[in-house]
C-alpha positions as CSV (number, residue, x, y, z in Angstrom):
1,M,-29.8,-41.5,137.3
2,A,-32.9,-43.2,135.7
3,L,-30.5,-45.6,133.9
4,V,-28.7,-46.6,137.1
5,N,-32.0,-47.2,138.9
6,E,-33.2,-49.4,136.0
7,V,-30.0,-51.5,136.2
8,Y,-30.3,-51.9,140.0
9,A,-34.0,-52.7,139.9
10,K,-33.5,-55.8,137.8
11,L,-30.2,-56.8,139.4
12,P,-31.5,-59.0,142.3
13,G,-33.9,-60.9,140.0
14,N,-31.3,-61.6,137.4
15,V,-28.7,-62.6,140.0
16,A,-31.3,-65.1,141.4
17,V,-31.7,-66.5,137.9
18,A,-27.9,-66.9,137.6
19,R,-27.7,-68.7,140.9
20,E,-30.5,-71.0,139.9
21,R,-29.0,-71.8,136.5
22,L,-25.4,-72.2,137.6
23,G,-26.0,-73.7,141.0
24,R,-23.0,-72.1,142.7
25,P,-21.7,-68.9,144.1
26,L,-21.2,-66.2,141.5
27,T,-18.3,-63.9,140.5
28,L,-19.1,-60.2,140.2
29,A,-18.5,-60.5,136.4
30,E,-21.2,-63.2,136.2
31,K,-23.7,-61.0,138.1
32,I,-23.1,-58.1,135.8
33,L,-23.2,-60.2,132.6
34,F,-26.4,-62.0,133.6
35,N,-28.0,-58.6,134.4
36,H,-27.3,-57.5,130.8
37,L,-28.1,-60.6,128.9
38,A,-30.8,-60.3,126.3
39,D,-32.3,-63.6,127.6
40,P,-31.0,-64.4,131.1
41,R,-33.0,-67.7,131.3
42,G,-32.5,-69.0,127.9
43,Q,-29.0,-68.2,126.6
44,A,-26.1,-70.6,126.9
45,V,-23.6,-69.3,129.4
46,E,-20.6,-71.7,129.3
47,R,-17.4,-69.9,130.1
48,G,-15.1,-69.6,127.1
49,R,-17.4,-71.4,124.7
50,S,-20.9,-70.0,124.5
51,Y,-21.7,-66.8,122.5
52,A,-24.2,-64.6,124.1
53,D,-26.2,-61.4,123.3
54,F,-25.9,-58.5,125.7
55,H,-27.5,-55.1,126.0
56,P,-24.9,-52.6,127.3
57,D,-26.0,-49.5,129.1
58,R,-24.0,-47.0,127.1
59,V,-21.5,-46.4,124.3
60,A,-18.4,-44.1,124.2
61,M,-16.5,-43.3,121.0
62,Q,-13.2,-41.5,120.4
63,D,-12.9,-39.1,117.5
64,A,-10.9,-41.3,115.2
65,T,-13.3,-44.3,115.3
66,A,-16.5,-42.2,115.8
67,Q,-16.4,-40.9,112.2
68,M,-17.2,-44.1,110.5
69,A,-19.4,-45.3,113.4
70,L,-21.6,-42.1,113.0
71,L,-21.7,-42.4,109.2
72,Q,-23.0,-45.9,109.6
73,F,-25.5,-44.9,112.3
74,M,-26.9,-42.1,110.1
75,T,-28.0,-44.7,107.5
76,A,-30.2,-46.5,110.1
77,G,-32.9,-43.8,109.9
78,L,-33.3,-43.5,113.7
79,P,-34.1,-40.2,115.4
80,T,-31.7,-40.9,118.3
81,T,-29.4,-43.6,119.7
82,A,-31.0,-46.6,121.4
83,V,-28.7,-46.2,124.4
84,P,-26.9,-43.1,125.8
85,S,-23.8,-42.5,123.7
86,T,-20.9,-40.0,123.7
87,V,-18.2,-38.8,121.4
88,H,-14.8,-37.6,122.8
89,C,-12.3,-35.6,120.8
90,D,-8.9,-36.6,122.1
91,H,-7.2,-39.1,119.8
92,L,-6.6,-36.6,117.0
93,I,-4.6,-34.2,119.2
94,M,-0.9,-34.8,118.8
95,A,1.5,-33.8,121.6
96,K,4.5,-32.2,120.0
97,V,5.2,-28.7,121.4
98,G,2.9,-27.8,124.3
99,A,-0.8,-27.8,125.2
100,R,-1.7,-24.4,123.8
101,I,0.1,-24.8,120.5
102,D,-0.8,-28.5,120.0
103,M,-4.5,-27.8,120.6
104,G,-4.5,-25.0,118.1
105,V,-2.9,-27.2,115.5
106,A,-5.4,-30.0,116.2
107,I,-8.4,-27.7,115.9
108,D,-7.1,-26.2,112.7
109,T,-6.1,-29.6,111.1
110,N,-9.2,-31.5,112.1
111,K,-11.8,-28.7,111.8
112,E,-13.9,-30.6,109.3
113,V,-13.9,-33.8,111.4
114,Y,-14.8,-31.9,114.6
115,D,-17.6,-30.0,112.9
116,F,-19.0,-33.2,111.5
117,L,-18.9,-35.0,114.9
118,R,-20.4,-32.0,116.7
119,S,-23.3,-31.6,114.2
120,V,-24.2,-35.3,114.1
121,S,-24.0,-35.6,117.8
122,A,-26.4,-32.6,118.2
123,K,-28.8,-34.1,115.7
124,Y,-29.0,-37.5,117.3
125,G,-28.8,-36.6,120.9
126,I,-25.2,-37.9,121.4
127,G,-23.1,-36.3,124.1
128,F,-20.2,-34.3,122.6
129,W,-16.9,-33.7,124.3
130,G,-14.9,-31.3,122.1
131,P,-11.1,-31.1,121.8
132,G,-9.6,-30.1,125.2
133,S,-12.4,-31.7,127.2
134,G,-10.2,-34.6,128.4
135,I,-9.2,-38.1,127.6
136,I,-12.1,-40.4,126.8
137,H,-11.5,-43.1,129.5
138,Q,-11.0,-40.5,132.2
139,V,-14.1,-38.5,131.2
140,V,-16.1,-41.8,131.3
141,L,-14.8,-42.6,134.8
142,E,-15.6,-39.1,136.1
143,H,-19.0,-38.7,134.6
144,Y,-20.6,-42.0,133.3
145,A,-19.2,-45.1,134.9
146,F,-21.2,-46.7,137.8
147,P,-20.9,-49.9,139.8
148,G,-22.7,-52.9,138.1
149,G,-23.0,-51.2,134.8
150,M,-21.9,-52.5,131.4
151,M,-20.6,-50.4,128.5
152,I,-18.6,-50.7,125.3
153,G,-16.2,-48.1,123.9
154,T,-14.2,-47.7,120.8
155,D,-11.0,-47.3,122.7
156,S,-8.7,-50.0,124.0
157,H,-8.6,-48.4,127.5
158,T,-12.4,-48.5,127.9
159,P,-11.8,-51.1,130.7
160,N,-10.6,-48.1,132.9
161,A,-14.2,-47.9,134.1
162,G,-13.7,-51.2,135.9
163,G,-12.2,-49.1,138.6
164,L,-15.8,-48.1,139.5
165,G,-17.1,-51.7,139.2
166,M,-18.3,-51.6,135.6
167,V,-17.8,-54.2,132.9
168,A,-16.4,-51.9,130.2
169,I,-15.2,-53.5,127.0
170,G,-13.1,-52.0,124.2
171,V,-14.6,-52.7,120.8
172,G,-14.6,-51.6,117.1
173,G,-16.8,-49.1,115.5
174,A,-19.1,-51.7,114.0
175,D,-20.0,-53.1,117.5
176,A,-20.7,-49.6,118.7
177,V,-23.1,-49.0,115.8
178,D,-25.0,-52.2,116.6
179,V,-25.6,-51.2,120.1
180,M,-26.5,-47.6,119.2
181,T,-29.1,-48.9,116.8
182,G,-30.6,-51.3,119.4
183,F,-29.0,-54.5,118.3
184,P,-27.3,-56.7,121.0
185,F,-23.6,-56.9,121.5
186,N,-22.6,-60.5,120.7
187,V,-19.4,-61.9,122.3
188,R,-18.1,-65.1,123.6
189,W,-19.0,-65.7,127.3
190,P,-15.7,-64.8,129.0
191,K,-13.7,-66.9,131.4
192,V,-13.1,-65.2,134.7
193,I,-9.6,-64.9,136.2
194,G,-9.6,-64.1,139.9
195,V,-6.9,-61.9,141.5
196,R,-7.1,-62.1,145.3
197,L,-5.4,-59.1,147.0
198,T,-4.4,-59.2,150.6
199,G,-2.5,-56.6,152.7
200,S,-2.0,-53.0,151.6
201,L,0.4,-51.1,149.4
202,S,3.3,-49.5,151.2
203,G,6.5,-47.6,150.6
204,W,7.0,-46.7,146.9
205,S,4.6,-49.4,145.6
206,S,1.5,-48.1,143.7
207,P,-1.5,-49.6,142.0
208,K,0.5,-49.7,138.8
209,D,2.7,-52.3,140.4
210,V,-0.3,-54.6,140.9
211,I,-1.1,-54.9,137.2
212,L,2.6,-55.1,136.4
213,E,2.9,-58.1,138.7
214,V,-0.3,-59.6,137.2
215,A,1.3,-59.2,133.7
216,R,4.4,-61.0,135.0
217,V,2.3,-63.9,136.2
218,L,-0.2,-64.1,133.3
219,T,2.0,-62.8,130.4
220,V,0.7,-60.7,127.6
221,E,-1.6,-63.5,126.4
222,G,-2.8,-64.7,129.8
223,G,-5.9,-62.6,129.9
224,T,-7.2,-63.3,126.4
225,G,-10.9,-64.2,126.4
226,A,-11.3,-63.5,130.1
227,I,-12.5,-60.9,132.6
228,V,-9.9,-60.3,135.3
229,E,-11.7,-59.8,138.6
230,Y,-9.9,-58.3,141.6
231,F,-11.2,-59.1,145.1
232,G,-10.1,-59.8,148.6
233,P,-9.4,-57.5,151.6
234,G,-6.5,-55.8,149.8
235,A,-8.8,-54.6,147.0
236,D,-10.8,-52.5,149.4
237,T,-7.6,-50.5,150.4
238,I,-7.0,-49.2,146.9
239,S,-8.5,-45.9,145.7
240,A,-11.1,-45.8,142.9
241,T,-8.5,-44.1,140.6
242,G,-5.9,-46.7,141.6
243,K,-8.4,-49.4,140.7
244,A,-9.0,-47.7,137.4
245,T,-5.3,-47.7,136.6
246,I,-5.1,-51.4,137.2
247,C,-8.2,-52.1,135.0
248,N,-6.9,-49.7,132.3
249,M,-3.7,-51.7,131.9
250,G,-5.5,-55.0,131.7
251,A,-5.4,-54.4,128.0
252,E,-1.7,-55.2,128.2
253,I,-2.5,-58.8,129.1
254,G,-5.2,-59.2,126.5
255,A,-8.1,-59.2,129.0
256,T,-11.6,-58.6,127.7
257,C,-11.8,-56.2,130.7
258,S,-11.1,-56.0,134.4
259,V,-13.3,-55.2,137.3
260,F,-13.3,-54.6,141.1
261,G,-16.2,-55.1,143.5
262,Y,-18.1,-52.1,144.9
263,D,-16.6,-50.7,148.1
264,E,-16.3,-47.6,150.2
265,M,-13.5,-46.3,148.0
266,M,-15.8,-46.2,145.0
267,A,-18.5,-44.6,147.1
268,E,-16.1,-41.8,148.1
269,Y,-15.1,-41.2,144.5
270,L,-18.8,-41.1,143.4
271,R,-19.6,-38.5,146.1
272,A,-16.4,-36.5,145.2
273,T,-17.5,-36.3,141.6
274,G,-21.0,-35.2,142.3
275,R,-22.7,-38.5,142.1
276,A,-23.7,-39.1,145.7
277,D,-27.1,-40.4,144.5
278,I,-25.5,-43.2,142.6
279,A,-23.4,-44.2,145.7
280,A,-26.6,-44.2,147.7
281,A,-28.4,-46.4,145.2
282,A,-25.4,-48.8,145.0
283,D,-25.3,-49.1,148.8
284,K,-28.8,-50.6,148.6
285,V,-27.6,-53.5,146.4
286,R,-24.0,-53.7,147.6
287,A,-24.1,-57.4,148.1
288,E,-24.9,-58.0,144.4
289,L,-22.1,-55.6,143.4
290,R,-19.4,-57.8,144.9
291,P,-18.5,-61.5,144.2
292,D,-20.2,-64.2,146.4
293,E,-18.1,-65.9,149.0
294,G,-16.7,-69.0,147.5
295,A,-17.0,-67.8,143.9
296,T,-15.1,-70.0,141.5
297,Y,-12.5,-68.8,138.9
298,D,-10.9,-70.4,135.9
299,R,-7.6,-69.3,137.3
300,L,-6.6,-67.7,140.6
301,V,-3.7,-65.4,141.3
302,E,-2.8,-64.3,144.8
303,I,-0.9,-61.1,145.6
304,D,0.2,-59.8,149.0
305,L,0.2,-56.0,148.5
306,S,2.3,-55.5,151.7
307,S,5.2,-57.4,150.1
308,L,4.8,-56.1,146.6
309,A,7.8,-54.1,145.4
310,P,7.9,-51.4,142.8
311,M,8.1,-52.8,139.3
312,I,9.7,-51.8,136.0
313,N,8.4,-53.9,133.1
314,G,10.1,-54.2,129.6
315,P,11.7,-53.6,127.3
316,H,9.6,-54.5,124.3
317,S,6.9,-56.4,126.3
318,P,4.9,-55.5,129.4
319,D,5.3,-58.9,130.9
320,R,9.1,-58.7,131.2
321,A,9.0,-57.7,134.9
322,H,11.8,-56.5,137.1
323,R,11.5,-55.6,140.7
324,V,13.2,-52.3,141.6
325,G,16.3,-53.1,143.6
326,A,16.5,-56.8,142.6
327,E,19.6,-58.1,140.9
328,V,19.3,-58.6,137.2
């Protein structure tokens, strides 16, 4: 909770700096990014052009990429990581027969890897989630994600945490090591694509259909170099887990990550997962955890959830969209 309080304590001041520098209403993505800039007043912040240094709040690693990342971290000579970090043993488990048998095979086959990850995590104060603990991006959503935060993870579905209003970016092991040792995360300042949602889902339509429709509109390359930001009255009708599904699949359009503004659905999820204190803290800075009225986007997509039909996308590419029941 101390980490969350620290992030929220500096949020209003850094948002004020952003408004002063940019001279216009801000997107949620810009608020979060400014709040994690190494130098909010001095760094260049031109969308799609400037490179900037950020200080993420935490790091998450899956077991396949964590091996090299931890080996590199061990050479730094530090007693612990600079930011809270976790290891999740899920990628080396192969689904073939059934949960019990497959788990036994994974533990036997990867015993040396698991023992290494467990011992290094214990030595350096890294959270360790052993085999069978759950899928990395879901564990992060249930335990670590919080509105307005920023994290990196060595898994392509790290953006799942955007369902709780977090800028969560999938990276390689080298980036993870940089942040764990206290160095900034350097990345090009992203463009921001806005997706305005109106209405509410009905019938057989689900949150999955929202991102499939976005994939149809933007194509598999349309999100490259951009954060996709969902907003509008329709966004507030989607559950936090539904939001996470949409953000998770943003990887299919090449997006840096995806994010929703903080709302009551997120507050309910935080309370349901034992984090009522975070919901209470977020409520106090709610205005800064949502985009400003009149925020500008590099591209705007509008979707009426009430008229959104169930979608089937493919084959071969997730932007080949087909509405269920439509003539082919």
